[in-house]
Steps between C-alpha positions, in 0.01 A plus 500: 500500500759229568834669438688172518336370187656587164314756280382222263303351790333828600170612354571775244234754597657836406542408133122485464447858622396781264773738625453751216129529607595564865402159634640416842464206733267559794522145640673181398335196661671165545303200622462449877752268665237233541537425125850371565384225739433245231840548331672490844330178597591350167859613549503328840371181338769521231773557759366202702499274199858610414610448861362138484776428251735466793301212650419283200707252309747673271363314196165676530619821665513677167123459466442691828755756390330561166147499657611746769666731245187488282272595789743775605495642147115501489495672840748764373288559189180537702667747737642700211165509323340646817784754527470607137122556518448871575199729504581865441293810560608809308352846472339396167421125520536173678698214348621156581830345387549128555702208364846357542607391149222658298347815647151632463376851560135592567408869521188692595475877482351669804208617283396135442479402863129491584515330838749336735394221733733410786460149630657399831451140613535425873862376459573807290368727767714328761819509290443839337416428137206503263396486135407772256223438244487770233182568301542671168323536171715216356437214740739249342846640568809418703419741786173361613633349821823571693535253786687509829578870514657611826343800678213481255296779664792746474552404135129547432512851648807574285317405184192697609722806564663472156158466332371801698804715420460422131147647525334177390251466788345842535628829638787524744410576860719762667 
């Protein structure tokens, strides 16, 4: 979590928990840092355009200033949307909360997870991220694919442990 951001700009995960049912967070997964490259590059472009205001005629400088500010706002929005997109594993279910202005929540109980595929492209293997693909009885849902998950193998083992502890995949092994 980024403590320097105000609470309104933090993903509100805990309010979605079924506390009275004993639900607890096992893992909260933010996107890998590689997802912030595009917003960062866009921010550099916006800063460059704004900086060019100093070197152009003052009669058209306002155009560069407005264009730079617009690009910076888009970059900030993209970075915030990456930051607000969270995948959460609890002892009962997995869910995803995403969105900046309007939020969406997609939930899948552990009992509905039939299969998990972990995809790691070459660049993902080098930088330490991968993608989850969840197979369930209801194929069209918001948790089908979670992309750019850091330490994806550890997260996969965490989900498998939770499923096993819930007794959903056969008997426990001592």
